[in-house]
C-alpha positions as CSV (number, residue, x, y, z in Angstrom):
1,M,4.6,-16.4,-17.1
2,L,3.5,-13.7,-14.8
3,N,4.2,-14.2,-11.1
4,I,1.2,-12.3,-9.1
5,V,0.6,-12.6,-5.5
6,A,-2.4,-10.7,-4.0
7,L,-1.2,-9.7,-0.4
8,Q,-3.9,-9.4,2.5
9,T,-2.1,-7.3,5.2
10,A,-3.6,-6.6,8.7
11,T,-3.4,-2.9,9.1
12,V,-3.3,0.0,11.9
13,A,-6.2,2.2,11.5
14,G,-5.2,5.9,10.9
15,N,-1.3,5.0,10.9
16,P,-0.2,4.7,7.3
17,E,3.5,4.9,8.3
18,A,3.2,1.7,10.6
19,N,1.0,0.1,7.5
20,Y,3.7,1.3,5.0
21,E,6.7,-0.6,7.4
22,R,4.7,-3.6,7.5
23,T,3.8,-3.8,3.8
24,S,7.2,-2.8,3.0
25,S,8.6,-5.9,4.8
26,Q,6.0,-8.0,3.5
27,I,7.3,-7.4,-0.2
28,R,10.6,-7.3,0.6
29,A,10.4,-10.9,2.0
30,L,8.6,-12.4,-1.1
31,S,10.6,-15.3,-2.4
32,P,10.5,-15.4,-5.7
33,R,10.0,-12.1,-6.5
34,P,6.6,-11.5,-8.3
35,D,6.2,-9.4,-11.0
36,L,3.2,-8.0,-9.9
37,V,1.5,-7.3,-5.8
38,L,-1.7,-6.7,-5.2
39,L,-2.7,-4.5,-2.2
40,P,-6.3,-4.7,-0.3
41,E,-7.8,-1.2,-0.6
42,L,-6.7,1.6,1.9
43,S,-3.8,-0.5,3.0
44,G,-1.4,3.3,3.5
45,P,-4.2,4.1,6.3
46,G,-5.8,1.2,7.0
47,Y,-9.7,0.6,6.2
48,D,-12.2,0.9,9.5
49,N,-15.0,3.5,10.5
50,Y,-12.3,6.1,12.0
51,V,-10.8,6.4,8.4
52,L,-13.9,6.6,6.6
53,K,-15.2,9.2,9.4
54,N,-12.2,11.1,8.8
55,K,-11.6,10.7,5.0
56,E,-10.4,14.1,4.4
57,K,-7.3,13.5,7.0
58,F,-6.4,10.4,4.9
59,A,-7.2,11.0,1.1
60,E,-4.6,12.0,-1.1
61,D,-3.8,12.8,-4.6
62,A,-3.3,10.0,-6.7
63,H,0.0,11.0,-8.5
64,S,1.7,13.4,-5.4
65,G,0.5,11.2,-1.9
66,L,2.3,9.5,0.6
67,S,1.2,6.4,-0.8
68,F,2.3,7.1,-4.1
69,H,5.5,8.2,-2.8
70,F,6.2,5.2,-1.1
71,Y,4.9,2.6,-3.5
72,S,6.9,4.1,-6.2
73,Q,10.1,4.1,-4.3
74,L,9.2,0.8,-3.0
75,A,8.3,-0.5,-6.3
76,N,11.6,0.8,-7.8
77,E,14.1,-0.4,-5.2
78,T,12.1,-4.2,-5.4
79,N,11.4,-3.7,-9.5
80,I,7.9,-5.3,-8.5
81,T,4.9,-3.6,-9.9
82,I,2.8,-2.8,-7.1
83,A,-1.3,-2.1,-6.9
84,Y,-2.8,-0.2,-4.1
85,G,-6.0,1.7,-3.5
86,I,-6.3,5.3,-2.0
87,L,-8.8,7.6,-0.5
88,R,-8.6,10.2,-3.7
89,K,-8.9,14.0,-2.9
């Protein structure tokens, strides 16, 4: 059976590093370990008007951006598939 977790988390708008840290802690604390974690849209930069008005600052490349590198590393370390959304360049 596939174990899926939809993780709703509070974010700090415009602070990807703080949001990555919070998400990482929440994912690492999951027990039992799920096979798949679904994160909310813009879980890196946060979803609010500040981020949307400054989308050029927070937009990323899907295969080389901050979110890709962070979530790829976390997925490898935890052996969990992680689905997330970004503002794409």
